[in-house]
N, C-alpha and C positions, 0 to 999 in steps of 0.2 A: 533619453539615452540610458539613464540610470535604471529605469524600469525595464528596458529591453535587455540590459546586461543581466539583471536579476532573473528575468524569464528564461534567458538562454542558459543560465547556470543552475536552474532548479527544475525539478520534475513537477510541472504545473498540472494539477489534477482537474481543476475547475476554475473558471473565471466568471465573475459577475460584474456588470457595469450598469450604471444608472445615470441618467441626465438629471441634474438638480437645477431647477429654475427658481431663482429668487429675484423677482422683479426684473430689472435690467441686467442682472448678473446670472449667468448660467455657467455651469461647469460639470464635468464628468467625474464620477467616482468609480474606482475599481477595487474589487476585492479578489485576491488570488488565494486559492486553496492549493497548497503545494506540499510536496514530500521532500525527500532528501535532495541535497545538492547533487548535481550531475557530476560524475567523475571525469567526464570528457570535456568539461567547460562549455557545454552547449554546442559543440561542433558536431553536426550531423553528417551522415553519409560516409563515415570512415570504413564501413563494411565489416567492422568487428564489434561484437557486443561488448559493452562496458560492464566490468565486474564490479558490483557494489559490495562493500564490506558492511553488512547490516549491523554488525556489532558496533561499528563506528557511528552509524546514522540513526539507530533506534535508541531510545532510552534503555537503561538496564532492565527495567521492569517489562517493557514491551519486548525486548530481545529475549528474555527468558520464555515468554509466551511463544514468540517466533521459533525459538529453538525447540520447544516442546512440539510445536506443530510440524517442524521439519522431521522429527523422529516419527511422528504419527504418519506423515506423508510417505516416508521411506517404507514403513511397514505396509501401508496400503499399496504402494507401487510394487513391492515384492510379491504381495498376495495376488495382485492382478497381472503380474508380469508386464507392466507398462512403465515407461519412464516417469519419474517423479513429477516432472514439469507438466505432464498431461493431467495430473490431478490438480495441482495448484503450482504456478511458478512462484519464484521467490518474492516478486513484487506483490502478487496476490496474497501470499502468506503474510507479508509485512502489513498490508492493509487490514487483513483479518486480525492480526495480533494487536493492532492499534485500536480496535473497537473498545470503547469504554464500558459499554454494557452489552456484551455479546448475546446474540440470538440468531436463530435461523433467518428470521425476517430481515434483520440488519445485514447479515452476510449477503443476502440476495441483492442488496442495494449497491454493493461495491462494484466498481468497474472491473470487467473481466470475469465476474463470478455470477453466472446465471442460475436460473431455477434448477436446471439439471445437476449442476455441480453441488448446489446446496442440498438437494434431495439425496444425492449419492454420497457426499462426503461431509456434509455439515455436522451431523450428529457425531461423527468420529472426531471432529476438530474441537468441539465444545470442551472436552476434558482438558485440553491444553491450557485453557485459561486458569483453571484451578491448579494444574501442575506448575505453571509458570509463577504463580503467586506463592506456592509453597516451597519452591526450590531456593536454595541459598544463593545469594548474589555472587 
């Protein structure tokens, strides 16, 4: 039950499970890769999107990169006359900002960010990592 509560209250990105056999003793192990806690306490189907305060859920360093990426995304969206979320939504930006060693190749491995987005916007986002590191906290 404790694990179910945790899963319902967090944004689970990936799960891994493995059966471990040790003679007559066998057991399952689980590894959860997760993001920020869900603001809706895991209740689905409310019909209203949950607004996440990324300043609260990201570390200060990652938030500075995230914020720099939002500014770049806004400029791109204005230049293309398209909504910013068509370029990258906030969740995708948070995943991008959290990359420890950013590269176009790593960007393409993130959920929701395919080859086309990387080719079109990846190079524009790379400077955000340097901007986020140089900006004052």
